[in-house]
C-alpha positions as CSV (number, residue, x, y, z in Angstrom):
1,M,-18.7,27.7,-2.4
2,N,-20.6,26.5,-6.0
3,Y,-18.3,27.4,-9.3
4,Q,-19.8,26.8,-12.7
5,V,-17.5,26.3,-15.8
6,E,-16.5,24.4,-18.5
7,F,-14.6,21.9,-18.0
8,V,-12.5,20.7,-14.7
9,I,-9.3,18.9,-14.8
10,L,-8.3,16.3,-11.8
11,C,-5.1,16.8,-11.3
12,V,-5.7,14.6,-7.3
13,G,-2.7,11.9,-8.1
14,Q,-3.4,8.0,-7.2
15,Y,-0.3,7.3,-5.2
16,S,-1.0,9.3,-2.2
17,D,-3.9,10.0,0.7
18,I,-5.5,6.7,1.0
19,P,-3.8,4.0,1.6
20,N,-3.9,0.3,0.9
21,I,-4.4,-1.3,3.5
22,Q,-6.2,-5.0,3.4
23,E,-9.1,-6.0,5.6
24,F,-8.8,-8.7,8.1
25,P,-10.2,-10.8,10.5
26,A,-12.0,-9.3,13.8
27,G,-8.7,-9.4,16.5
28,K,-6.5,-9.8,13.8
29,G,-5.9,-6.7,12.3
30,P,-3.5,-3.5,13.1
31,E,-5.6,-2.5,16.2
32,T,-4.5,-5.8,17.6
33,F,-0.7,-5.0,18.1
34,R,0.4,-3.0,21.7
35,G,3.7,-1.2,19.3
36,K,3.1,1.1,16.5
37,V,1.9,0.5,13.0
38,M,2.3,3.4,10.7
39,Y,2.4,4.1,6.7
40,S,5.1,4.9,4.5
41,M,3.2,8.2,4.0
42,E,3.9,9.0,7.3
43,Y,7.7,8.2,7.9
44,A,8.1,9.9,4.6
45,A,6.3,13.5,5.8
46,M,9.5,13.2,8.8
47,D,12.8,14.6,8.1
48,F,16.0,13.0,8.3
49,D,16.9,13.9,11.8
50,T,13.4,12.7,12.9
51,A,13.3,9.8,11.3
52,A,16.8,8.3,12.8
53,A,15.3,9.3,16.1
54,F,12.4,7.3,15.6
55,I,13.8,4.2,14.5
56,K,17.2,3.9,16.6
57,G,16.9,1.1,18.4
58,K,14.0,-0.4,17.3
59,R,12.8,-4.4,16.4
60,I,11.1,-2.9,13.2
61,T,9.3,-4.5,10.2
62,V,8.6,-3.4,6.9
63,V,5.7,-5.0,5.0
64,G,6.1,-4.4,1.1
65,F,8.9,-5.0,-1.8
66,Q,8.4,-1.6,-3.6
67,K,10.7,1.7,-3.6
68,S,9.1,2.7,-0.6
69,A,9.7,-0.4,1.1
70,L,13.2,-0.9,-0.2
71,D,14.4,2.8,1.1
72,I,13.1,2.5,4.2
73,A,14.6,-1.1,4.8
74,M,17.6,0.6,4.1
75,E,17.4,3.6,6.1
76,C,16.4,1.4,9.2
77,S,18.8,-0.8,8.2
78,T,21.7,2.2,8.5
79,A,20.4,3.4,11.4
80,N,20.4,-0.2,13.4
81,R,22.3,-2.9,11.8
82,A,22.7,-6.1,12.2
83,L,21.7,-5.5,15.8
84,N,18.4,-4.5,15.3
85,P,18.1,-6.0,11.8
86,C,14.8,-4.5,9.7
87,R,12.5,-7.3,8.2
88,L,11.3,-6.8,5.0
89,L,7.7,-9.1,4.8
90,Y,6.8,-9.5,1.1
91,R,4.1,-11.3,-0.7
92,T,5.4,-11.4,-4.6
93,D,8.7,-11.1,-5.9
94,H,9.7,-8.5,-8.4
95,W,12.3,-7.6,-11.0
96,N,13.8,-4.9,-9.1
97,I,16.5,-3.1,-11.6
98,P,20.2,-2.2,-10.2
99,D,21.6,1.5,-10.5
100,C,24.0,-0.2,-13.0
101,C,22.0,-1.5,-15.0
102,P,22.5,-0.9,-19.2
103,W,19.1,1.2,-18.8
104,W,20.4,2.4,-22.9
105,A,19.4,-1.5,-24.2
106,I,16.5,-1.4,-22.1
107,D,15.8,2.0,-23.9
108,Y,16.0,0.3,-27.0
109,M,14.3,-2.8,-26.6
110,Y,11.4,-1.2,-25.0
111,F,10.8,2.3,-25.8
112,S,12.2,3.1,-29.2
113,P,10.4,3.6,-32.5
114,F,12.3,0.1,-32.9
115,A,10.6,-1.3,-29.8
116,E,6.8,-0.3,-31.3
117,H,7.4,-2.5,-34.4
118,L,7.8,-5.5,-32.2
119,D,4.4,-5.3,-30.6
120,H,1.5,-8.3,-31.9
121,K,4.1,-9.2,-34.7
122,P,6.4,-12.0,-35.5
123,S,9.3,-10.9,-33.8
124,E,7.4,-9.6,-30.6
125,G,9.6,-12.8,-29.6
126,D,13.0,-11.0,-29.9
127,K,11.6,-9.0,-27.1
128,R,11.4,-12.4,-24.7
129,V,14.2,-12.7,-26.0
130,F,16.2,-9.5,-24.4
131,S,13.8,-10.2,-21.8
132,K,15.7,-13.2,-20.5
133,F,18.5,-11.5,-21.4
134,V,17.7,-8.7,-18.6
135,E,16.7,-11.1,-16.3
136,T,19.9,-13.2,-16.3
137,Y,21.6,-10.1,-15.9
138,I,19.9,-9.0,-12.6
139,T,19.6,-12.5,-11.6
140,H,23.5,-13.0,-11.8
141,K,24.2,-8.7,-10.6
142,L,22.0,-8.8,-7.2
143,S,22.7,-13.0,-7.0
144,L,19.1,-13.1,-6.4
145,A,19.1,-16.8,-6.9
146,K,21.4,-17.3,-3.9
147,F,18.7,-15.4,-1.6
148,G,15.6,-17.1,-3.4
149,M,14.8,-14.0,-4.7
150,V,14.1,-14.6,-8.2
151,P,10.5,-14.2,-9.9
152,K,8.2,-16.5,-10.9
153,Q,7.0,-14.1,-13.6
154,S,9.6,-13.1,-16.8
155,F,10.7,-9.3,-17.0
156,H,8.6,-9.2,-19.8
157,K,5.0,-9.5,-18.3
158,G,6.1,-9.0,-14.7
159,G,8.4,-6.3,-15.0
160,I,7.8,-3.5,-17.6
161,G,4.6,-4.9,-18.9
162,S,3.1,-4.5,-15.8
163,C,5.0,-1.6,-14.6
164,M,6.3,-3.1,-11.2
165,T,9.5,-2.6,-11.9
166,S,11.5,-0.2,-9.0
167,S,15.3,0.9,-8.7
168,M,17.1,-1.0,-6.5
169,P,19.3,0.6,-3.7
170,G,22.6,0.0,-4.4
171,E,23.9,-2.8,-1.3
172,F,20.7,-3.9,-0.7
173,Y,21.5,-7.3,-1.1
174,D,24.7,-6.6,0.9
175,R,22.9,-5.7,3.5
176,V,20.8,-8.9,3.5
177,E,24.0,-10.8,3.5
178,K,25.4,-9.0,6.4
179,G,22.4,-9.5,8.3
180,S,20.7,-6.0,9.2
181,I,17.8,-6.6,6.3
182,I,16.2,-9.8,6.9
183,L,13.8,-11.0,3.8
184,K,10.6,-13.1,4.9
185,K,8.4,-13.9,2.4
186,A,4.9,-14.0,3.8
187,P,1.7,-14.6,1.6
188,K,-0.5,-13.9,4.1
189,F,-0.2,-12.7,7.5
190,S,-1.6,-11.3,10.2
191,F,-1.5,-9.1,13.4
192,C,-1.0,-10.4,17.1
193,K,0.1,-8.3,20.5
194,E,3.9,-9.4,20.2
195,G,3.9,-8.2,16.4
196,I,2.9,-10.3,12.7
197,V,1.8,-13.9,12.4
198,V,2.9,-15.2,9.4
199,E,0.3,-17.8,7.6
200,G,-1.1,-18.6,11.4
201,K,2.3,-20.2,12.4
202,A,5.5,-17.8,13.3
203,T,5.2,-15.3,15.2
204,L,7.6,-11.7,14.3
205,E,8.3,-9.6,17.8
206,T,8.9,-5.8,16.3
207,D,8.2,-2.5,18.1
208,L,7.1,-0.6,14.8
209,I,5.3,-2.1,11.6
210,T,5.8,0.5,8.5
211,L,3.0,-0.6,6.1
212,A,4.2,0.1,2.2
213,T,1.6,-1.5,0.4
214,G,0.7,1.0,-2.3
215,F,-2.2,3.6,-2.4
216,K,-6.0,2.9,-3.5
217,G,-5.8,6.3,-5.7
218,D,-9.7,5.0,-6.6
219,E,-11.4,5.6,-4.0
220,K,-10.3,9.6,-4.2
221,L,-12.7,9.3,-7.2
222,K,-15.4,7.4,-5.6
223,D,-17.6,10.9,-4.2
224,I,-16.2,13.5,-6.4
225,F,-19.4,14.2,-8.1
226,V,-23.0,12.7,-8.0
227,S,-23.9,11.0,-10.5
228,H,-26.7,8.8,-11.9
229,L,-23.9,6.0,-12.5
230,P,-23.2,2.9,-10.2
231,K,-20.1,4.5,-8.1
232,T,-18.0,1.4,-9.2
233,T,-18.7,2.1,-13.2
234,T,-17.7,5.7,-12.4
235,I,-14.4,5.0,-11.0
236,L,-13.3,2.5,-13.5
237,A,-14.2,4.9,-16.2
238,L,-12.4,7.5,-14.5
239,S,-8.9,5.9,-14.3
240,S,-9.4,4.0,-17.4
241,G,-5.7,4.3,-18.3
242,D,-7.0,8.0,-20.4
243,A,-7.6,11.5,-19.6
244,F,-10.3,11.2,-21.3
245,N,-14.0,10.0,-20.3
246,S,-16.8,8.9,-22.7
247,R,-19.5,9.6,-20.7
248,V,-18.3,12.7,-18.7
249,P,-17.2,14.7,-21.4
250,Q,-16.6,17.8,-19.9
251,L,-13.7,16.3,-17.5
252,A,-10.2,15.1,-17.6
253,V,-7.9,13.1,-15.6
254,I,-4.0,13.4,-15.5
255,G,-2.1,11.3,-13.3
256,F,-3.9,7.6,-13.0
257,T,-2.1,6.3,-16.2
258,D,0.5,3.7,-15.1
259,S,3.7,3.9,-17.3
260,F,7.7,2.8,-16.3
261,S,8.4,6.1,-16.9
262,N,5.0,8.3,-15.5
263,L,6.2,12.0,-15.9
264,Y,6.9,11.3,-20.0
265,T,3.7,9.7,-19.6
266,Q,1.9,12.7,-17.9
267,E,3.5,14.9,-20.1
268,M,2.2,13.8,-23.1
269,I,-1.3,13.5,-21.8
270,S,-1.1,16.9,-20.6
271,R,0.0,18.1,-24.3
272,W,-3.1,16.5,-25.4
273,L,-5.1,17.7,-23.3
274,A,-4.2,21.0,-23.9
275,E,-4.9,20.3,-27.5
276,F,-8.2,19.3,-27.3
277,L,-9.1,23.0,-25.2
278,D,-7.9,25.0,-28.2
279,G,-9.8,22.8,-30.4
280,T,-6.9,21.2,-32.7
281,F,-9.2,18.1,-33.1
282,K,-12.6,16.4,-31.5
283,L,-13.1,13.2,-29.4
284,P,-14.6,10.2,-31.1
285,N,-18.2,9.2,-29.5
286,I,-18.8,7.2,-27.0
287,K,-18.9,3.8,-28.0
288,E,-15.3,4.6,-30.0
289,M,-14.0,5.7,-27.1
290,E,-14.9,2.7,-25.0
291,K,-13.8,0.2,-27.4
292,D,-10.5,2.1,-27.2
293,A,-10.7,1.7,-23.8
294,E,-11.5,-2.1,-24.2
295,R,-8.6,-2.7,-26.3
296,L,-6.4,-1.0,-23.6
297,D,-7.7,-3.7,-21.2
298,K,-7.3,-6.5,-23.6
299,Y,-3.4,-5.1,-23.9
300,M,-2.7,-5.1,-20.9
301,K,-3.8,-8.7,-19.6
302,Q,-2.1,-9.9,-22.8
303,N,1.3,-8.0,-21.3
304,S,0.5,-8.0,-17.8
305,G,-1.7,-10.3,-16.7
306,L,-3.2,-6.6,-15.0
307,T,-6.3,-4.6,-16.0
308,T,-6.0,-0.6,-15.7
309,R,-8.4,-1.5,-12.7
310,D,-5.4,-2.9,-11.0
311,H,-3.4,-0.3,-11.9
312,A,-5.6,2.6,-10.1
């Protein structure tokens, strides 16, 4: 069925539907494992009782170190404790903030009108000084050095700047110390019949592997409409971090802009979109919009080492 409309708004979201699963050489992928491999969204779809019964008594390995991975590891450790500890396999350390963190200070230094005046000015050094304070606080509060979990990147660049910071569940490192959660850094891994092979050497025998490695949100935009532009160009344009697209002026995308507070960001974008549709303002020309996208990409690289494409 075809519908003719004047404007289309995509609200498909980037954190759902298509899991981010890396490609493995033949014979070393998930199909090799004789146990069960599931993605975090499958686990999240279970109700509490079903999930508790499903993980009870199993040797479980969770891959990832963001919010979903941390929460699943906590639930597995609650169900099985140190008898069948949950292994948490991760590639990169992240600055995850404890619940007791002084949020008022972070709000003031990063999200206030005062903080805006610190960007791209000599006083930007103040943010880096404050970043050191936050790093010291988190490192001490969570005893990160004790567990070898101090990230290499600064909080300013690898935390706030990259939007890769999440809330650390309470008692997480207490459970690591008690042995119900085992942390294992694995820059490279593959699958085998018994479980996971870390860097081609150690084999982690397991019954269940849960992948909590994010989503490929931009994949959902690949075939959404027919275009003479190359698909990669279309995807980059649609997920460039702005609601409006210079090449498709009758289309807006909500939900593909990352920030430290996504709900607030999407609300503001929605308000701008409503004003645009009401005729309050007009979009700049294509060149101006593309220059603006380039400036945003440059800002992302400067402050986090990522690009707008990396966030999609």
